[in-house]
C-alpha positions in Angstrom: -85.7 29.4 205.0 -83.9 30.7 201.8 -85.9 30.9 198.6 -84.7 29.8 195.2 -83.2 33.1 194.2 -81.3 33.4 197.5 -79.9 29.9 197.0 -78.6 30.9 193.6 -77.0 34.1 195.0 -75.4 32.1 197.8 -74.0 29.5 195.4 -72.6 32.2 193.1 -70.9 33.9 196.1 -69.2 30.7 197.1 -68.0 30.1 193.5 -66.7 33.6 193.1 -64.9 33.4 196.5 -63.3 30.2 195.4 -62.1 31.8 192.1 -60.7 34.8 193.9 -63.4 37.3 193.0 -64.1 40.1 195.4 -66.7 42.8 194.9 -67.1 41.9 191.3 -63.3 42.2 190.4 -61.3 39.2 189.3 -57.9 38.9 191.0 -55.6 37.9 188.1 -52.3 36.2 188.3 -49.4 38.7 188.1 -45.8 38.2 186.9 -42.9 40.6 187.1 -39.8 40.2 184.9 -36.6 42.0 184.2 -34.9 41.1 180.9 -32.2 42.5 178.6 -32.4 43.0 174.9 -31.1 44.6 171.7 -27.5 45.1 172.5 -25.3 47.2 170.2 -21.9 48.8 170.3 -21.1 52.5 170.8 -18.3 53.8 168.7 -15.9 53.7 171.7 -16.5 50.0 172.2 -19.1 50.0 175.0 -22.2 47.7 174.8 -25.4 49.7 174.9 -28.6 47.7 175.6 -32.1 48.0 177.0 -33.2 46.7 180.4 -36.9 46.0 180.3 -38.9 45.8 183.6 -42.2 44.2 182.8 -45.3 43.6 184.9 -48.0 41.5 183.5 -51.5 40.3 184.5 -53.1 37.1 183.4 -56.8 36.6 183.3 -57.6 33.4 185.3 -60.6 32.5 183.0 -59.2 32.8 179.5 -55.4 32.9 180.1 -55.0 36.2 178.3 -51.9 38.2 179.4 -51.7 42.0 179.4 -49.0 44.4 180.3 -49.7 46.5 183.3 -46.3 48.3 183.5 -43.2 48.4 181.3 -40.1 50.5 181.8 -37.4 50.5 179.2 -34.0 51.8 180.4 -30.9 52.4 178.4 -27.8 50.9 180.0 -24.2 50.6 179.0 -21.4 48.2 180.0 -18.0 47.0 179.0 -17.5 43.9 176.9 -16.8 42.1 180.3 -20.0 43.3 181.9 -18.8 46.3 184.0 -21.7 48.6 184.2 -21.3 52.3 183.4 -22.2 54.3 186.5 -24.1 57.0 184.5 -26.1 54.7 182.2 -29.6 54.7 183.6 -31.8 56.6 181.2 -35.5 55.7 181.1 -36.4 55.6 177.4 -40.1 54.7 177.6 -42.9 53.6 180.0 -45.5 53.1 177.3 -47.3 49.8 177.2 -47.6 47.4 174.3 -45.3 49.4 172.0 -42.7 47.7 169.7 -39.3 49.1 170.0 -35.9 48.9 168.4 -32.5 48.7 170.0 -30.3 51.8 170.6 -28.5 52.8 167.4 -25.5 55.2 167.6 -24.3 57.9 165.2 -20.9 56.9 163.8 -19.2 59.6 165.8 -21.1 58.8 169.0 -22.7 62.3 169.3 -26.3 61.0 169.0 -28.3 57.8 169.2 -31.7 56.8 167.9 -34.5 54.5 168.9 -38.0 53.6 167.6 -40.8 53.3 170.1 -44.1 52.5 168.5 -44.4 54.7 165.4 -42.0 57.4 166.6 -38.3 57.6 165.9 -36.5 59.6 168.6 -33.0 61.0 168.4 -31.0 61.9 171.5 -27.7 63.5 172.0 -24.8 61.9 174.0 -26.2 63.2 177.2 -29.7 61.7 176.5 -31.4 65.0 175.7 -34.1 64.6 173.1 -33.0 66.2 169.9 -35.8 65.3 167.5 -38.9 63.1 167.2 -40.2 61.8 163.9 -43.7 60.7 164.4 -44.6 59.6 160.9 -42.5 56.4 161.0 -44.4 53.3 160.0 -44.6 51.1 163.1 -43.6 47.4 162.8 -45.7 44.5 163.9 -42.6 42.7 164.9 -39.6 44.6 166.4 -38.2 47.3 164.2 -34.4 47.6 163.6 -32.3 50.7 163.0 -29.1 51.3 161.1 -27.3 54.7 160.9 -25.4 55.2 157.6 -21.6 55.8 158.0 -21.9 59.5 157.0 -24.5 60.0 159.8 -26.9 61.6 157.4 -29.6 58.9 157.2 -31.2 56.1 159.2 -32.4 52.9 157.6 -35.1 51.0 159.5 -37.4 48.0 159.0 -41.2 48.3 159.4 -44.5 47.3 158.0 -45.8 50.1 155.6 -49.6 50.2 155.6 -49.8 49.1 152.0 -47.6 46.0 152.4 -48.1 42.6 154.0 -44.3 42.1 154.5 -41.7 44.2 156.2 -39.8 46.7 154.1 -36.7 48.8 154.6 -37.0 52.6 154.5 -34.5 55.4 154.9 -35.1 58.6 156.8 -32.9 61.4 155.3 -32.2 63.7 158.3 -31.5 66.9 156.4 -34.8 66.9 154.5 -36.8 64.9 157.1 -38.1 62.7 154.3 -38.7 59.0 154.2 -38.3 56.7 151.2 -38.6 53.0 150.9 -35.6 51.4 149.3 -36.4 47.7 149.7 -40.0 46.6 149.4 -39.5 43.3 151.3 -36.7 43.1 153.8 -35.7 43.3 157.5 -32.7 44.0 159.8 -30.7 46.5 157.6 -27.0 47.0 158.1 -24.9 49.6 156.2 -21.6 49.0 154.6 -18.7 51.2 155.8 -18.8 53.3 152.6 -22.5 53.6 152.5 -22.7 52.0 149.1 -24.8 49.0 150.0 -27.2 47.7 152.7 -27.1 44.1 153.9 -30.4 42.7 155.1 -32.5 39.5 155.4 -35.8 38.7 153.8 -38.7 37.6 155.9 -36.5 35.6 158.3 -39.5 34.1 159.9 -40.3 32.1 156.8 -37.9 29.1 156.1 -38.8 29.3 152.4 -37.9 32.9 151.9 -35.2 33.7 154.5 -31.7 34.6 153.5 -29.0 37.3 153.4 -29.1 39.9 150.7 -27.1 42.9 149.5 -28.8 45.9 148.1 -26.7 48.2 146.0 -27.8 51.8 146.7 -26.6 53.4 143.4 -27.7 50.6 141.1 -30.8 49.7 143.0 -29.9 46.0 142.5 -30.4 43.1 144.8 -27.6 40.5 145.2 -28.4 37.1 146.9 -25.6 36.1 149.3 -27.3 33.3 151.3 -30.5 31.7 150.1 -32.8 28.7 150.8 -34.1 30.0 154.1 -30.7 30.1 155.7 -29.7 33.3 157.4 -31.1 35.9 159.6 -30.2 39.0 161.7 -27.2 40.0 159.4 -24.6 42.6 160.4 -21.8 43.8 158.1 -18.4 44.9 159.2 -16.6 47.3 157.0 -17.0 46.0 153.5 -15.4 42.6 154.2 -17.5 40.3 156.4 -21.1 39.6 157.5 -22.3 37.8 160.6 -25.7 36.1 160.6 -27.7 33.5 162.4 -28.5 30.0 161.2 -30.4 27.9 163.7 -28.4 28.3 166.9 -25.2 29.1 165.0 -23.3 32.4 164.3 -22.1 32.2 160.7 -19.5 34.5 159.0 -19.8 35.3 155.3 -16.6 36.6 153.7 -17.6 39.2 151.0 -14.2 39.0 149.3 -14.2 35.2 148.8 -18.0 34.5 149.0 -17.4 31.7 151.5 -18.9 31.0 154.9 -17.4 29.7 158.2 -19.0 28.8 161.5 -18.0 31.2 164.3 -19.9 29.8 167.2 -22.6 27.1 168.0 -24.8 27.9 170.9 -27.0 25.6 173.0 -29.9 28.0 172.8 -31.6 30.2 170.2 -29.7 33.4 169.4 -30.4 36.6 167.5 -29.2 40.1 166.7 -25.4 39.5 166.6 -23.5 42.8 166.2 -19.8 43.4 165.4 -17.7 45.3 167.8 -16.0 48.5 166.4 -12.7 46.7 166.0 -14.4 43.6 164.3 -12.9 41.2 166.9 -16.0 40.5 169.0 -19.7 39.9 168.7 -22.5 40.7 171.1 -25.9 38.9 170.7 -29.1 38.1 172.4 -29.8 34.6 173.8 -33.3 33.2 174.2 -34.5 30.7 176.7 -38.2 29.7 176.9 -39.3 29.3 180.5 -42.6 27.9 181.9 -41.9 28.9 185.5 -44.8 31.2 185.9 -48.0 29.2 185.3 -49.1 26.1 183.5 -50.6 28.2 180.6 -48.2 31.1 180.3 -44.5 30.9 179.4 -41.9 33.6 179.1 -38.9 33.9 176.9 -35.9 34.9 178.9 -33.5 37.2 177.0 -29.9 37.4 178.0 -26.9 39.3 176.5 -23.8 37.4 175.5 -20.4 38.1 174.0 -18.0 35.9 172.1 -14.8 36.5 170.2 -14.8 36.3 166.4 -12.9 33.0 166.5 -15.6 31.5 168.8 -13.5 31.7 172.0 -14.2 33.5 175.3 -18.0 33.1 175.4 -19.5 35.0 178.3 -23.0 35.7 179.4 -23.1 39.3 180.7 -26.7 39.9 181.6 -29.4 37.3 182.6 -33.2 37.6 182.9 -34.5 37.5 186.4 
């Protein structure tokens, strides 16, 4: 005959067994993804991007999801999706670290990336050249832009004394950092290095827009206002591509006019001009709820389209 305490223990064992608990350890739901993000162009016209292999664990009681493994690998391919045979460099295996996309020196001799609060520079053979560990980390994803002279790198991050993202510049010769734009995101240098195009707080519909910051005059010029415009990229000194809703919009700097390049069926971000200015690579988002009733996952795919909106092709898809 079981006493009261023994009945309680028996009932608890039955409940724990039903919930998948063994020896006091909860067996969580696990999900494994491979997705593709942050495409950019190398100077010779290849598409460089990150392949992210992510393993996650979801607590069956509160639904919280944590990373258990993450591998970020640098890959390269042609604008038609042909993979480079030697592009398989593991950039990071750190968990829960924000990261930028790969950003190439104008002559292709080096490339840079931010992982957490570190900015790493590699040579063309992926040998680590330098690590700058005093970079302010970003609560969203940071973005890098090498100036056309190859002497400085602009990046967006949250300085500790600000509530908004700002744009800073790392001068490589002196290894010093200075903030040039107190509130801004997604910097892109002009071809002469005289100005930086950026967006302001693109997550806010009241404050979004595309801006031009004159380096010498320290003056701000509003190009697109009223919450319209995000993820800008400037080509030469003539045209800017940016995102509005699911559309890629081109802004002509010479005529101050806009034209629609491409309307997509899904959310897009980070469009980048090819070196010849004839094509655009961008990231496509697709929210999925395949993995559980309480946890969704945003698929990230890499796509290319011509400047005139033709020849759309999806090169890499989340699996």
